[in-house]
PyMOL Python script that loads the backbone (N, CA, C, O; Angstrom):
from pymol import cmd

cmd.read_pdbstr("""\
ATOM      1  N   MET A   1     116.610 107.108  94.673  1.00  0.00           N
ATOM      2  CA  MET A   1     116.576 106.063  95.661  1.00  0.00           C
ATOM      3  C   MET A   1     115.842 106.556  97.071  1.00  0.00           C
ATOM      4  O   MET A   1     116.443 107.077  98.011  1.00  0.00           O
ATOM      5  N   SER A   2     114.754 106.345  97.032  1.00  0.00           N
ATOM      6  CA  SER A   2     114.658 106.835  98.725  1.00  0.00           C
ATOM      7  C   SER A   2     114.545 105.861  99.448  1.00  0.00           C
ATOM      8  O   SER A   2     113.909 104.836  99.203  1.00  0.00           O
ATOM      9  N   LYS A   3     115.320 106.187 100.644  1.00  0.00           N
ATOM     10  CA  LYS A   3     115.502 105.208 101.989  1.00  0.00           C
ATOM     11  C   LYS A   3     114.301 105.390 103.316  1.00  0.00           C
ATOM     12  O   LYS A   3     114.362 105.527 104.538  1.00  0.00           O
ATOM     13  N   ASP A   4     113.307 105.307 102.366  1.00  0.00           N
ATOM     14  CA  ASP A   4     112.403 105.172 103.551  1.00  0.00           C
ATOM     15  C   ASP A   4     112.186 104.143 104.120  1.00  0.00           C
ATOM     16  O   ASP A   4     111.466 103.228 103.721  1.00  0.00           O
ATOM     17  N   TYR A   5     112.868 104.206 105.233  1.00  0.00           N
ATOM     18  CA  TYR A   5     112.878 102.504 106.376  1.00  0.00           C
ATOM     19  C   TYR A   5     111.418 102.268 106.735  1.00  0.00           C
ATOM     20  O   TYR A   5     110.774 101.317 106.292  1.00  0.00           O
ATOM     21  N   GLU A   6     110.820 103.408 107.762  1.00  0.00           N
ATOM     22  CA  GLU A   6     109.479 103.075 108.011  1.00  0.00           C
ATOM     23  C   GLU A   6     108.406 102.256 107.037  1.00  0.00           C
ATOM     24  O   GLU A   6     107.708 101.300 107.376  1.00  0.00           O
ATOM     25  N   MET A   7     108.469 102.901 105.721  1.00  0.00           N
ATOM     26  CA  MET A   7     107.495 102.007 104.775  1.00  0.00           C
ATOM     27  C   MET A   7     108.100 100.979 104.520  1.00  0.00           C
ATOM     28  O   MET A   7     107.347 100.011 104.625  1.00  0.00           O
ATOM     29  N   ASN A   8     109.444 100.626 104.135  1.00  0.00           N
ATOM     30  CA  ASN A   8     109.931  99.050 103.779  1.00  0.00           C
ATOM     31  C   ASN A   8     109.735  98.316 104.904  1.00  0.00           C
ATOM     32  O   ASN A   8     109.391  97.140 104.782  1.00  0.00           O
ATOM     33  N   ILE A   9     109.918  98.876 106.157  1.00  0.00           N
ATOM     34  CA  ILE A   9     109.566  97.878 107.267  1.00  0.00           C
ATOM     35  C   ILE A   9     108.371  97.274 107.372  1.00  0.00           C
ATOM     36  O   ILE A   9     108.310  96.157 107.885  1.00  0.00           O
ATOM     37  N   LYS A  10     107.360  97.846 106.953  1.00  0.00           N
ATOM     38  CA  LYS A  10     106.210  97.615 107.189  1.00  0.00           C
ATOM     39  C   LYS A  10     106.045  96.320 106.167  1.00  0.00           C
ATOM     40  O   LYS A  10     105.350  95.394 106.586  1.00  0.00           O
ATOM     41  N   VAL A  11     106.646  96.196 104.837  1.00  0.00           N
ATOM     42  CA  VAL A  11     106.452  95.523 103.816  1.00  0.00           C
ATOM     43  C   VAL A  11     107.284  94.153 104.128  1.00  0.00           C
ATOM     44  O   VAL A  11     106.921  93.000 103.897  1.00  0.00           O
ATOM     45  N   LEU A  12     108.371  94.553 104.654  1.00  0.00           N
ATOM     46  CA  LEU A  12     109.051  93.234 105.595  1.00  0.00           C
ATOM     47  C   LEU A  12     108.357  92.635 106.497  1.00  0.00           C
ATOM     48  O   LEU A  12     108.261  91.411 106.412  1.00  0.00           O
ATOM     49  N   LYS A  13     107.814  93.216 107.393  1.00  0.00           N
ATOM     50  CA  LYS A  13     107.118  92.640 108.356  1.00  0.00           C
ATOM     51  C   LYS A  13     105.910  91.795 107.986  1.00  0.00           C
ATOM     52  O   LYS A  13     105.580  90.773 108.588  1.00  0.00           O
ATOM     53  N   ALA A  14     105.095  92.471 106.630  1.00  0.00           N
ATOM     54  CA  ALA A  14     103.961  91.957 106.155  1.00  0.00           C
ATOM     55  C   ALA A  14     104.401  90.498 105.301  1.00  0.00           C
ATOM     56  O   ALA A  14     103.711  89.490 105.149  1.00  0.00           O
ATOM     57  N   LEU A  15     105.702  90.753 104.845  1.00  0.00           N
ATOM     58  CA  LEU A  15     106.291  89.366 104.225  1.00  0.00           C
ATOM     59  C   LEU A  15     106.602  88.438 105.208  1.00  0.00           C
ATOM     60  O   LEU A  15     106.692  87.252 104.890  1.00  0.00           O
ATOM     61  N   GLY A  16     106.816  88.865 106.580  1.00  0.00           N
ATOM     62  CA  GLY A  16     107.948  87.711 107.434  1.00  0.00           C
ATOM     63  C   GLY A  16     106.778  86.989 107.972  1.00  0.00           C
ATOM     64  O   GLY A  16     106.816  86.742 109.177  1.00  0.00           O
ATOM     65  N   GLU A  17     105.630  86.561 107.225  1.00  0.00           N
ATOM     66  CA  GLU A  17     104.785  85.502 107.606  1.00  0.00           C
ATOM     67  C   GLU A  17     104.587  84.687 106.409  1.00  0.00           C
ATOM     68  O   GLU A  17     104.483  85.132 105.266  1.00  0.00           O
ATOM     69  N   ILE A  18     104.543  83.464 106.758  1.00  0.00           N
ATOM     70  CA  ILE A  18     104.509  82.368 105.459  1.00  0.00           C
ATOM     71  C   ILE A  18     103.419  82.276 104.624  1.00  0.00           C
ATOM     72  O   ILE A  18     103.515  82.147 103.404  1.00  0.00           O
ATOM     73  N   ASN A  19     102.236  82.347 105.324  1.00  0.00           N
ATOM     74  CA  ASN A  19     100.948  82.504 104.725  1.00  0.00           C
ATOM     75  C   ASN A  19     100.871  83.927 103.438  1.00  0.00           C
ATOM     76  O   ASN A  19     100.742  83.943 102.214  1.00  0.00           O
ATOM     77  N   ARG A  20     101.010  84.877 104.383  1.00  0.00           N
ATOM     78  CA  ARG A  20     101.194  86.009 103.397  1.00  0.00           C
ATOM     79  C   ARG A  20     102.422  86.260 102.193  1.00  0.00           C
ATOM     80  O   ARG A  20     102.359  87.027 101.233  1.00  0.00           O
ATOM     81  N   LEU A  21     103.349  85.509 102.516  1.00  0.00           N
ATOM     82  CA  LEU A  21     104.557  85.510 101.687  1.00  0.00           C
ATOM     83  C   LEU A  21     103.923  84.484 100.338  1.00  0.00           C
ATOM     84  O   LEU A  21     104.160  84.659  99.143  1.00  0.00           O
ATOM     85  N   LYS A  22     103.079  83.410 100.943  1.00  0.00           N
ATOM     86  CA  LYS A  22     102.685  82.853  99.975  1.00  0.00           C
ATOM     87  C   LYS A  22     101.498  83.360  98.753  1.00  0.00           C
ATOM     88  O   LYS A  22     101.425  83.086  97.555  1.00  0.00           O
ATOM     89  N   ILE A  23     100.749  84.097  99.524  1.00  0.00           N
ATOM     90  CA  ILE A  23      99.461  85.046  99.052  1.00  0.00           C
ATOM     91  C   ILE A  23     100.256  85.939  98.011  1.00  0.00           C
ATOM     92  O   ILE A  23      99.864  86.058  96.850  1.00  0.00           O
ATOM     93  N   VAL A  24     101.419  86.573  98.503  1.00  0.00           N
ATOM     94  CA  VAL A  24     101.795  87.581  97.506  1.00  0.00           C
ATOM     95  C   VAL A  24     102.597  86.653  96.417  1.00  0.00           C
ATOM     96  O   VAL A  24     102.158  86.852  95.284  1.00  0.00           O
ATOM     97  N   ASP A  25     103.466  85.865  96.458  1.00  0.00           N
ATOM     98  CA  ASP A  25     103.629  84.653  95.175  1.00  0.00           C
ATOM     99  C   ASP A  25     102.518  84.538  94.383  1.00  0.00           C
ATOM    100  O   ASP A  25     102.566  84.829  93.188  1.00  0.00           O
ATOM    101  N   MET A  26     101.349  84.077  95.014  1.00  0.00           N
ATOM    102  CA  MET A  26     100.192  83.957  94.074  1.00  0.00           C
ATOM    103  C   MET A  26      99.879  85.141  93.232  1.00  0.00           C
ATOM    104  O   MET A  26      99.698  85.034  92.019  1.00  0.00           O
ATOM    105  N   LEU A  27      99.816  86.267  93.870  1.00  0.00           N
ATOM    106  CA  LEU A  27      99.586  87.523  93.228  1.00  0.00           C
ATOM    107  C   LEU A  27     100.635  87.891  92.340  1.00  0.00           C
ATOM    108  O   LEU A  27     100.560  88.712  91.426  1.00  0.00           O
ATOM    109  N   SER A  28     101.675  87.174  92.704  1.00  0.00           N
ATOM    110  CA  SER A  28     102.749  87.673  91.304  1.00  0.00           C
ATOM    111  C   SER A  28     102.544  87.255  89.874  1.00  0.00           C
ATOM    112  O   SER A  28     103.231  87.585  88.908  1.00  0.00           O
ATOM    113  N   SER A  29     101.317  86.348  89.901  1.00  0.00           N
ATOM    114  CA  SER A  29     101.173  85.968  88.420  1.00  0.00           C
ATOM    115  C   SER A  29      99.852  86.765  87.890  1.00  0.00           C
ATOM    116  O   SER A  29      99.455  86.553  86.744  1.00  0.00           O
ATOM    117  N   GLY A  30      99.190  87.674  88.733  1.00  0.00           N
ATOM    118  CA  GLY A  30      98.267  88.561  88.468  1.00  0.00           C
ATOM    119  C   GLY A  30      97.216  88.713  89.284  1.00  0.00           C
ATOM    120  O   GLY A  30      97.210  88.068  90.332  1.00  0.00           O
ATOM    121  N   GLU A  31      96.332  89.425  89.030  1.00  0.00           N
ATOM    122  CA  GLU A  31      94.889  89.526  90.123  1.00  0.00           C
ATOM    123  C   GLU A  31      94.041  88.158  90.446  1.00  0.00           C
ATOM    124  O   GLU A  31      93.786  87.196  89.723  1.00  0.00           O
ATOM    125  N   LYS A  32      93.782  88.376  91.494  1.00  0.00           N
ATOM    126  CA  LYS A  32      92.977  87.378  92.082  1.00  0.00           C
ATOM    127  C   LYS A  32      91.864  87.724  93.128  1.00  0.00           C
ATOM    128  O   LYS A  32      91.814  88.582  94.009  1.00  0.00           O
ATOM    129  N   CYS A  33      90.784  86.524  92.624  1.00  0.00           N
ATOM    130  CA  CYS A  33      89.672  86.968  93.387  1.00  0.00           C
ATOM    131  C   CYS A  33      89.942  86.204  94.867  1.00  0.00           C
ATOM    132  O   CYS A  33      90.551  85.145  95.017  1.00  0.00           O
ATOM    133  N   ALA A  34      89.261  87.117  96.024  1.00  0.00           N
ATOM    134  CA  ALA A  34      89.744  86.409  97.351  1.00  0.00           C
ATOM    135  C   ALA A  34      89.141  85.011  97.320  1.00  0.00           C
ATOM    136  O   ALA A  34      89.658  84.298  98.181  1.00  0.00           O
ATOM    137  N   CYS A  35      88.254  84.428  96.632  1.00  0.00           N
ATOM    138  CA  CYS A  35      87.816  83.308  96.919  1.00  0.00           C
ATOM    139  C   CYS A  35      88.693  82.161  96.154  1.00  0.00           C
ATOM    140  O   CYS A  35      88.532  80.961  96.372  1.00  0.00           O
ATOM    141  N   ILE A  36      89.478  82.599  95.391  1.00  0.00           N
ATOM    142  CA  ILE A  36      90.919  81.828  94.721  1.00  0.00           C
ATOM    143  C   ILE A  36      91.648  81.738  95.895  1.00  0.00           C
ATOM    144  O   ILE A  36      91.792  80.715  96.563  1.00  0.00           O
ATOM    145  N   ILE A  37      92.056  82.718  96.104  1.00  0.00           N
ATOM    146  CA  ILE A  37      93.005  82.953  97.072  1.00  0.00           C
ATOM    147  C   ILE A  37      92.819  81.578  98.363  1.00  0.00           C
ATOM    148  O   ILE A  37      93.512  80.578  98.551  1.00  0.00           O
ATOM    149  N   LEU A  38      91.689  82.039  99.010  1.00  0.00           N
ATOM    150  CA  LEU A  38      91.291  81.448  99.962  1.00  0.00           C
ATOM    151  C   LEU A  38      90.959  79.680  99.494  1.00  0.00           C
ATOM    152  O   LEU A  38      90.698  78.943 100.445  1.00  0.00           O
ATOM    153  N   GLU A  39      90.969  79.209  98.445  1.00  0.00           N
ATOM    154  CA  GLU A  39      90.883  77.945  97.927  1.00  0.00           C
ATOM    155  C   GLU A  39      92.374  77.239  98.209  1.00  0.00           C
ATOM    156  O   GLU A  39      92.378  76.106  98.690  1.00  0.00           O
ATOM    157  N   SER A  40      93.356  77.757  97.977  1.00  0.00           N
ATOM    158  CA  SER A  40      94.916  77.580  98.069  1.00  0.00           C
ATOM    159  C   SER A  40      95.198  77.294  99.989  1.00  0.00           C
ATOM    160  O   SER A  40      96.179  76.732 100.478  1.00  0.00           O
ATOM    161  N   PHE A  41      94.074  77.848 100.706  1.00  0.00           N
ATOM    162  CA  PHE A  41      95.060  77.562 102.308  1.00  0.00           C
ATOM    163  C   PHE A  41      94.069  76.771 103.076  1.00  0.00           C
ATOM    164  O   PHE A  41      92.939  76.649 102.604  1.00  0.00           O
ATOM    165  N   GLN A  42      94.309  76.331 103.980  1.00  0.00           N
ATOM    166  CA  GLN A  42      93.425  75.515 105.191  1.00  0.00           C
ATOM    167  C   GLN A  42      92.970  76.621 106.279  1.00  0.00           C
ATOM    168  O   GLN A  42      92.979  76.309 107.470  1.00  0.00           O
ATOM    169  N   PHE A  43      92.585  77.870 105.881  1.00  0.00           N
ATOM    170  CA  PHE A  43      91.959  78.649 107.062  1.00  0.00           C
ATOM    171  C   PHE A  43      91.193  79.327 106.653  1.00  0.00           C
ATOM    172  O   PHE A  43      91.040  79.407 105.434  1.00  0.00           O
ATOM    173  N   THR A  44      90.340  80.153 107.641  1.00  0.00           N
ATOM    174  CA  THR A  44      88.780  80.496 107.282  1.00  0.00           C
ATOM    175  C   THR A  44      89.262  81.829 106.502  1.00  0.00           C
ATOM    176  O   THR A  44      90.417  82.207 106.309  1.00  0.00           O
ATOM    177  N   GLN A  45      87.821  82.541 106.038  1.00  0.00           N
ATOM    178  CA  GLN A  45      87.463  83.892 105.224  1.00  0.00           C
ATOM    179  C   GLN A  45      88.158  85.048 106.384  1.00  0.00           C
ATOM    180  O   GLN A  45      89.004  85.882 106.061  1.00  0.00           O
ATOM    181  N   PRO A  46      87.761  84.932 107.376  1.00  0.00           N
ATOM    182  CA  PRO A  46      88.185  85.821 108.357  1.00  0.00           C
ATOM    183  C   PRO A  46      89.792  86.280 108.620  1.00  0.00           C
ATOM    184  O   PRO A  46      90.241  87.386 108.924  1.00  0.00           O
ATOM    185  N   THR A  47      90.405  85.135 108.409  1.00  0.00           N
ATOM    186  CA  THR A  47      91.882  84.957 108.492  1.00  0.00           C
ATOM    187  C   THR A  47      92.426  85.549 107.221  1.00  0.00           C
ATOM    188  O   THR A  47      93.315  86.396 107.133  1.00  0.00           O
ATOM    189  N   LEU A  48      91.736  84.955 106.227  1.00  0.00           N
ATOM    190  CA  LEU A  48      92.383  85.623 104.957  1.00  0.00           C
ATOM    191  C   LEU A  48      92.124  86.822 104.963  1.00  0.00           C
ATOM    192  O   LEU A  48      92.985  87.420 104.317  1.00  0.00           O
ATOM    193  N   SER A  49      91.077  87.740 105.526  1.00  0.00           N
ATOM    194  CA  SER A  49      90.893  89.123 105.662  1.00  0.00           C
ATOM    195  C   SER A  49      91.934  89.475 106.463  1.00  0.00           C
ATOM    196  O   SER A  49      92.506  90.525 106.170  1.00  0.00           O
ATOM    197  N   HIS A  50      92.308  88.875 107.374  1.00  0.00           N
ATOM    198  CA  HIS A  50      93.328  89.570 108.406  1.00  0.00           C
ATOM    199  C   HIS A  50      94.485  89.781 107.203  1.00  0.00           C
ATOM    200  O   HIS A  50      94.622  90.824 106.564  1.00  0.00           O
ATOM    201  N   HIS A  51      95.238  88.635 107.048  1.00  0.00           N
ATOM    202  CA  HIS A  51      96.367  88.589 105.804  1.00  0.00           C
ATOM    203  C   HIS A  51      96.065  89.840 104.893  1.00  0.00           C
ATOM    204  O   HIS A  51      96.848  90.725 104.546  1.00  0.00           O
ATOM    205  N   MET A  52      95.128  89.732 104.686  1.00  0.00           N
ATOM    206  CA  MET A  52      94.882  91.015 102.931  1.00  0.00           C
ATOM    207  C   MET A  52      94.920  92.283 104.091  1.00  0.00           C
ATOM    208  O   MET A  52      95.503  93.283 103.672  1.00  0.00           O
ATOM    209  N   LYS A  53      94.513  92.358 105.147  1.00  0.00           N
ATOM    210  CA  LYS A  53      94.502  93.645 105.369  1.00  0.00           C
ATOM    211  C   LYS A  53      95.877  94.096 105.845  1.00  0.00           C
ATOM    212  O   LYS A  53      96.262  95.259 105.720  1.00  0.00           O
ATOM    213  N   VAL A  54      96.598  93.125 106.394  1.00  0.00           N
ATOM    214  CA  VAL A  54      98.341  93.292 106.890  1.00  0.00           C
ATOM    215  C   VAL A  54      98.925  93.597 105.429  1.00  0.00           C
ATOM    216  O   VAL A  54      99.643  94.584 105.272  1.00  0.00           O
ATOM    217  N   LEU A  55      98.686  92.943 104.609  1.00  0.00           N
ATOM    218  CA  LEU A  55      99.380  93.332 103.055  1.00  0.00           C
ATOM    219  C   LEU A  55      98.913  94.596 102.720  1.00  0.00           C
ATOM    220  O   LEU A  55      99.791  95.456 102.795  1.00  0.00           O
ATOM    221  N   MET A  56      97.609  95.067 102.308  1.00  0.00           N
ATOM    222  CA  MET A  56      97.566  96.250 102.111  1.00  0.00           C
ATOM    223  C   MET A  56      97.652  97.167 102.948  1.00  0.00           C
ATOM    224  O   MET A  56      97.609  98.293 102.453  1.00  0.00           O
ATOM    225  N   ASP A  57      97.780  97.098 104.264  1.00  0.00           N
ATOM    226  CA  ASP A  57      98.515  98.096 105.179  1.00  0.00           C
ATOM    227  C   ASP A  57      99.916  98.290 104.893  1.00  0.00           C
ATOM    228  O   ASP A  57     100.400  99.346 105.300  1.00  0.00           O
ATOM    229  N   SER A  58     100.450  97.719 104.454  1.00  0.00           N
ATOM    230  CA  SER A  58     101.715  97.509 103.806  1.00  0.00           C
ATOM    231  C   SER A  58     101.776  98.360 102.714  1.00  0.00           C
ATOM    232  O   SER A  58     102.653  99.214 102.589  1.00  0.00           O
ATOM    233  N   GLY A  59     100.982  98.187 102.005  1.00  0.00           N
ATOM    234  CA  GLY A  59     101.033  98.721 100.370  1.00  0.00           C
ATOM    235  C   GLY A  59     101.507  97.999  99.233  1.00  0.00           C
ATOM    236  O   GLY A  59     101.672  98.460  98.104  1.00  0.00           O
ATOM    237  N   ILE A  60     101.763  96.549  99.712  1.00  0.00           N
ATOM    238  CA  ILE A  60     102.424  95.916  98.759  1.00  0.00           C
ATOM    239  C   ILE A  60     101.098  95.232  98.040  1.00  0.00           C
ATOM    240  O   ILE A  60     101.177  94.684  96.941  1.00  0.00           O
ATOM    241  N   VAL A  61      99.811  95.339  98.835  1.00  0.00           N
ATOM    242  CA  VAL A  61      98.659  94.539  98.013  1.00  0.00           C
ATOM    243  C   VAL A  61      97.649  95.699  97.783  1.00  0.00           C
ATOM    244  O   VAL A  61      97.454  96.444  98.743  1.00  0.00           O
ATOM    245  N   LYS A  62      97.099  95.897  96.821  1.00  0.00           N
ATOM    246  CA  LYS A  62      95.860  96.654  96.612  1.00  0.00           C
ATOM    247  C   LYS A  62      94.571  95.825  96.396  1.00  0.00           C
ATOM    248  O   LYS A  62      94.590  94.620  96.143  1.00  0.00           O
ATOM    249  N   CYS A  63      93.659  96.432  96.495  1.00  0.00           N
ATOM    250  CA  CYS A  63      92.177  95.577  96.046  1.00  0.00           C
ATOM    251  C   CYS A  63      91.018  96.546  95.195  1.00  0.00           C
ATOM    252  O   CYS A  63      90.882  97.768  95.262  1.00  0.00           O
ATOM    253  N   ARG A  64      90.280  95.605  94.420  1.00  0.00           N
ATOM    254  CA  ARG A  64      89.325  96.675  93.912  1.00  0.00           C
ATOM    255  C   ARG A  64      87.818  95.481  94.442  1.00  0.00           C
ATOM    256  O   ARG A  64      87.919  94.301  94.778  1.00  0.00           O
ATOM    257  N   LYS A  65      86.765  96.175  94.362  1.00  0.00           N
ATOM    258  CA  LYS A  65      85.595  95.201  94.526  1.00  0.00           C
ATOM    259  C   LYS A  65      84.803  95.686  93.556  1.00  0.00           C
ATOM    260  O   LYS A  65      84.652  96.884  93.314  1.00  0.00           O
ATOM    261  N   GLU A  66      84.098  94.448  92.779  1.00  0.00           N
ATOM    262  CA  GLU A  66      83.369  94.301  91.594  1.00  0.00           C
ATOM    263  C   GLU A  66      82.105  93.567  92.300  1.00  0.00           C
ATOM    264  O   GLU A  66      82.103  92.360  92.540  1.00  0.00           O
ATOM    265  N   GLY A  67      81.154  94.343  92.569  1.00  0.00           N
ATOM    266  CA  GLY A  67      79.846  93.714  92.879  1.00  0.00           C
ATOM    267  C   GLY A  67      80.004  92.918  94.503  1.00  0.00           C
ATOM    268  O   GLY A  67      80.293  93.639  95.458  1.00  0.00           O
ATOM    269  N   THR A  68      79.854  91.840  94.656  1.00  0.00           N
ATOM    270  CA  THR A  68      79.966  91.329  96.081  1.00  0.00           C
ATOM    271  C   THR A  68      81.789  90.782  95.960  1.00  0.00           C
ATOM    272  O   THR A  68      82.369  90.358  96.960  1.00  0.00           O
ATOM    273  N   TRP A  69      82.322  90.867  94.912  1.00  0.00           N
ATOM    274  CA  TRP A  69      83.399  90.094  94.726  1.00  0.00           C
ATOM    275  C   TRP A  69      84.993  91.069  95.202  1.00  0.00           C
ATOM    276  O   TRP A  69      85.110  92.261  94.921  1.00  0.00           O
ATOM    277  N   ILE A  70      85.703  90.547  95.685  1.00  0.00           N
ATOM    278  CA  ILE A  70      86.811  91.160  95.917  1.00  0.00           C
ATOM    279  C   ILE A  70      87.919  90.985  94.929  1.00  0.00           C
ATOM    280  O   ILE A  70      87.932  89.841  94.474  1.00  0.00           O
ATOM    281  N   TYR A  71      88.934  91.835  94.416  1.00  0.00           N
ATOM    282  CA  TYR A  71      90.073  91.238  93.832  1.00  0.00           C
ATOM    283  C   TYR A  71      91.395  91.858  94.130  1.00  0.00           C
ATOM    284  O   TYR A  71      91.629  93.050  93.927  1.00  0.00           O
ATOM    285  N   TYR A  72      92.167  91.089  94.570  1.00  0.00           N
ATOM    286  CA  TYR A  72      93.786  91.462  94.807  1.00  0.00           C
ATOM    287  C   TYR A  72      94.644  91.319  93.918  1.00  0.00           C
ATOM    288  O   TYR A  72      94.629  90.504  92.995  1.00  0.00           O
ATOM    289  N   SER A  73      95.660  92.342  94.236  1.00  0.00           N
ATOM    290  CA  SER A  73      96.761  92.359  93.010  1.00  0.00           C
ATOM    291  C   SER A  73      97.783  92.990  93.695  1.00  0.00           C
ATOM    292  O   SER A  73      97.487  93.562  94.745  1.00  0.00           O
ATOM    293  N   LEU A  74      99.055  93.000  93.263  1.00  0.00           N
ATOM    294  CA  LEU A  74     100.139  93.529  93.951  1.00  0.00           C
ATOM    295  C   LEU A  74     100.212  95.067  93.231  1.00  0.00           C
ATOM    296  O   LEU A  74      99.849  95.380  92.097  1.00  0.00           O
ATOM    297  N   ASP A  75     100.879  96.010  94.411  1.00  0.00           N
ATOM    298  CA  ASP A  75     101.129  97.397  93.592  1.00  0.00           C
ATOM    299  C   ASP A  75     102.318  97.337  93.087  1.00  0.00           C
ATOM    300  O   ASP A  75     103.243  97.623  93.847  1.00  0.00           O
ATOM    301  N   HIS A  76     102.569  97.034  91.974  1.00  0.00           N
ATOM    302  CA  HIS A  76     103.733  97.210  91.159  1.00  0.00           C
ATOM    303  C   HIS A  76     105.028  98.169  91.586  1.00  0.00           C
ATOM    304  O   HIS A  76     106.210  98.000  91.882  1.00  0.00           O
ATOM    305  N   LYS A  77     104.183  99.171  91.452  1.00  0.00           N
ATOM    306  CA  LYS A  77     104.979 100.466  91.621  1.00  0.00           C
ATOM    307  C   LYS A  77     105.815 100.423  93.133  1.00  0.00           C
ATOM    308  O   LYS A  77     107.002 100.724  93.262  1.00  0.00           O
ATOM    309  N   LEU A  78     104.853  99.951  94.296  1.00  0.00           N
ATOM    310  CA  LEU A  78     105.573  99.676  95.471  1.00  0.00           C
ATOM    311  C   LEU A  78     106.511  98.741  95.506  1.00  0.00           C
ATOM    312  O   LEU A  78     107.621  98.938  96.000  1.00  0.00           O
ATOM    313  N   CYS A  79     106.065  97.432  94.882  1.00  0.00           N
ATOM    314  CA  CYS A  79     106.997  96.113  94.719  1.00  0.00           C
ATOM    315  C   CYS A  79     108.442  96.897  93.824  1.00  0.00           C
ATOM    316  O   CYS A  79     109.502  96.605  94.378  1.00  0.00           O
ATOM    317  N   SER A  80     108.562  97.545  92.934  1.00  0.00           N
ATOM    318  CA  SER A  80     109.622  98.051  92.433  1.00  0.00           C
ATOM    319  C   SER A  80     110.527  98.582  93.343  1.00  0.00           C
ATOM    320  O   SER A  80     111.653  98.145  93.580  1.00  0.00           O
ATOM    321  N   ASP A  81     109.930  99.638  93.887  1.00  0.00           N
ATOM    322  CA  ASP A  81     110.501 100.530  94.877  1.00  0.00           C
ATOM    323  C   ASP A  81     111.375  99.907  96.038  1.00  0.00           C
ATOM    324  O   ASP A  81     112.542 100.088  96.384  1.00  0.00           O
ATOM    325  N   PHE A  82     110.346  99.097  96.505  1.00  0.00           N
ATOM    326  CA  PHE A  82     110.597  97.827  97.653  1.00  0.00           C
ATOM    327  C   PHE A  82     112.067  97.218  97.021  1.00  0.00           C
ATOM    328  O   PHE A  82     113.094  97.237  97.700  1.00  0.00           O
ATOM    329  N   LEU A  83     112.035  96.790  95.922  1.00  0.00           N
ATOM    330  CA  LEU A  83     113.355  95.677  95.224  1.00  0.00           C
ATOM    331  C   LEU A  83     114.249  96.842  94.994  1.00  0.00           C
ATOM    332  O   LEU A  83     115.386  96.634  95.418  1.00  0.00           O
ATOM    333  N   SER A  84     114.081  97.932  94.482  1.00  0.00           N
ATOM    334  CA  SER A  84     115.486  98.926  94.399  1.00  0.00           C
ATOM    335  C   SER A  84     115.998  99.044  96.237  1.00  0.00           C
ATOM    336  O   SER A  84     117.103  98.643  96.603  1.00  0.00           O
ATOM    337  N   PHE A  85     115.162  99.543  97.024  1.00  0.00           N
ATOM    338  CA  PHE A  85     115.563  99.585  98.538  1.00  0.00           C
ATOM    339  C   PHE A  85     116.285  98.407  98.943  1.00  0.00           C
ATOM    340  O   PHE A  85     117.096  98.601  99.848  1.00  0.00           O
ATOM    341  N   LEU A  86     116.207  97.427  98.573  1.00  0.00           N
ATOM    342  CA  LEU A  86     116.695  96.449  99.020  1.00  0.00           C
ATOM    343  C   LEU A  86     117.965  95.799  98.454  1.00  0.00           C
ATOM    344  O   LEU A  86     118.774  95.091  99.055  1.00  0.00           O
ATOM    345  N   LYS A  87     117.969  96.186  97.182  1.00  0.00           N
ATOM    346  CA  LYS A  87     119.048  96.024  96.397  1.00  0.00           C
ATOM    347  C   LYS A  87     120.116  97.304  96.677  1.00  0.00           C
ATOM    348  O   LYS A  87     121.316  97.118  96.476  1.00  0.00           O
ATOM    349  N   ASN A  88     119.650  98.532  97.122  1.00  0.00           N
ATOM    350  CA  ASN A  88     120.648  99.284  97.205  1.00  0.00           C
ATOM    351  C   ASN A  88     121.206  99.068  98.806  1.00  0.00           C
ATOM    352  O   ASN A  88     122.374  99.347  99.081  1.00  0.00           O
ATOM    353  N   ILE A  89     120.398  98.621  99.685  1.00  0.00           N
ATOM    354  CA  ILE A  89     121.002  98.760 101.076  1.00  0.00           C
ATOM    355  C   ILE A  89     121.892  97.350 101.185  1.00  0.00           C
ATOM    356  O   ILE A  89     122.712  97.294 102.101  1.00  0.00           O
ATOM    357  N   LEU A  90     121.729  95.926 100.058  1.00  0.00           N
ATOM    358  CA  LEU A  90     122.520  94.871 100.197  1.00  0.00           C
ATOM    359  C   LEU A  90     123.653  94.950  99.557  1.00  0.00           C
ATOM    360  O   LEU A  90     124.491  94.087  99.817  1.00  0.00           O
ATOM    361  N   GLU A  91     123.961  95.946  98.608  1.00  0.00           N
ATOM    362  CA  GLU A  91     124.649  95.846  97.660  1.00  0.00           C
ATOM    363  C   GLU A  91     126.050  96.780  98.209  1.00  0.00           C
ATOM    364  O   GLU A  91     127.027  96.918  97.472  1.00  0.00           O
TER     365      GLU A  91
END
""", "prot")
cmd.dss("prot")
cmd.show_as("cartoon", "prot")
cmd.util.cbc("prot")
cmd.orient("prot")
């Protein structure tokens, strides 16, 4: 078990905003196109881009480009490591 506090605090900060937490919840059911994510919110595409950048910089979300479309998904390895980190410090 790694206690990489700096990496994990980035995830906590990224999840500390309601819209980003909702985006992560959406991605928990699988990969989503940016257009599908955007339909669920009342903000602009640049705002979505900002939220996705924060989530990707934290490592919790990854993306892939297919033509002009961008698809986002959770990084399951990082999510698992993050859950282990929380479990170890909270028990």
